C-alpha positions in Angstrom: 0.0 0.0 0.0 1.4 3.4 -1.0 1.7 5.9 1.8 0.0 9.2 1.0 2.2 12.2 1.4 1.4 14.0 4.6 3.0 17.5 4.9 2.7 17.5 8.7 4.5 14.2 9.0 7.2 15.6 6.6 7.6 18.7 8.7 7.9 16.6 11.9 10.5 14.4 10.1 12.5 17.6 9.3 12.3 18.7 12.9 13.6 15.2 14.0 16.5 15.4 11.5 17.3 18.8 12.9 17.5 17.3 16.4 19.7 14.5 15.2 22.0 16.9 13.4 22.1 19.1 16.5 23.1 16.1 18.7 25.7 15.1 16.0 27.3 18.5 16.3 27.3 18.5 20.1 28.4 14.9 20.6 30.3 13.9 17.5 28.4 10.6 17.4 27.4 9.2 14.0 24.0 10.2 12.7 22.8 6.6 12.6 23.9 6.0 16.2 22.0 9.0 17.3 19.0 7.8 15.3 19.0 4.4 17.1 18.2 6.1 20.4 16.0 8.8 19.0 12.4 8.6 20.2 9.5 10.3 18.6 6.1 9.2 19.6 4.2 11.2 17.0 3.8 10.0 13.4 6.4 11.3 11.0 7.6 10.6 7.5 10.1 7.8 8.3 11.0 7.1 4.7 12.0 10.8 4.2 13.9 10.8 7.4 15.8 7.7 6.5 16.6 9.0 3.0 17.8 12.4 4.3 20.0 10.8 6.9 21.6 8.6 4.2 22.2 11.6 2.0 23.7 13.5 5.0 26.0 10.6 5.9 27.3 10.5 2.3 27.4 14.2 1.6 27.9 16.2 4.8 31.4 17.3 3.9 30.3 18.4 0.5 27.3 20.2 2.0 29.5 22.0 4.5 32.0 22.9 1.7 29.1 24.2 -0.5 27.9 26.4 2.3 31.3 27.8 3.2 32.5 28.2 -0.5 29.4 30.2 -1.4 28.9 32.4 1.6 31.2 34.3 4.0 30.3 31.8 6.8 32.6 29.6 8.8 30.4 26.8 10.0 32.3 26.3 13.2 31.3 29.8 14.3 27.6 29.2 13.8 25.1 28.2 16.5 24.6 24.4 16.3 20.9 24.8 15.6 21.5 27.2 12.7 24.1 25.0 11.2 21.7 22.0 11.4 19.0 24.0 9.7 21.3 25.1 6.9 22.7 21.6 6.4 19.2 20.1 6.1 18.1 22.8 3.7 21.1 22.4 1.5 20.9 18.7 1.5 17.3 19.0 0.2 18.2 21.7 -2.3 21.2 19.8 -3.7 20.0 16.1 -3.5 16.2 16.0 -3.4 15.0 17.6 -6.7 11.6 16.2 -6.1 11.1 18.7 -3.3 10.3 22.3 -4.6 13.0 24.7 -3.6 10.4 27.1 -2.1 9.2 24.3 0.2 12.7 23.6 1.5 13.4 27.3 2.1 10.0 28.0 3.7 10.3 24.9 5.9 13.8 26.0 7.0 12.5 29.5 8.0 9.6 27.9 9.9 11.9 25.6 11.7 14.3 28.5 12.5 11.3 30.5 14.0 10.4 27.5 16.2 13.9 26.3 17.3 16.4 29.1 16.9 17.1 32.5 18.3 14.4 35.2 17.7 16.0 36.8 14.7 17.7 33.7 13.3 15.0 33.0 10.7 16.0 36.2 8.9 19.6 35.1 8.8 18.6 31.6 7.6 16.5 33.1 4.9 19.3 35.5 3.8 21.9 32.7 3.6 19.5 30.3 1.8 18.7 33.0 -0.7 22.4 33.5 -1.3 23.0 29.8 -1.7 20.0 29.2 -3.9 21.7 31.2 -6.6 24.5 28.7 -6.7 22.3 25.6 -6.7 21.6 25.7 -10.4 25.4 25.4 -11.1 25.3 22.0 -9.3 22.5 20.6 -11.5 
């Protein structure tokens, strides 16, 4: 039976990935090790979460390099939560062409409003707008 796409479950999956990326940054543990002990009682898009974690495992260095090469950011100086939001967004923008760019960017801004510092969503929006201009070069 084919699962019907549920935007709320996809959003929750993104928030879960954000939490896993945040823990990865704090602890240095592997993404899959963190996922093993990750508990989410609400329904979320598990297929999406699994796919994005696989993409992050394979491409995190490239994603970080893409961010640093195309902005004036040094990822090590960013708040862990903002770094996680950017990594997730760029992972989607570069490797999940089935997800509209506007959706990835809008979801990132919403997540920043919910999880990051008060004005961070403006910063995230600005950086993603900058990076989006370079995405087509990677196609």
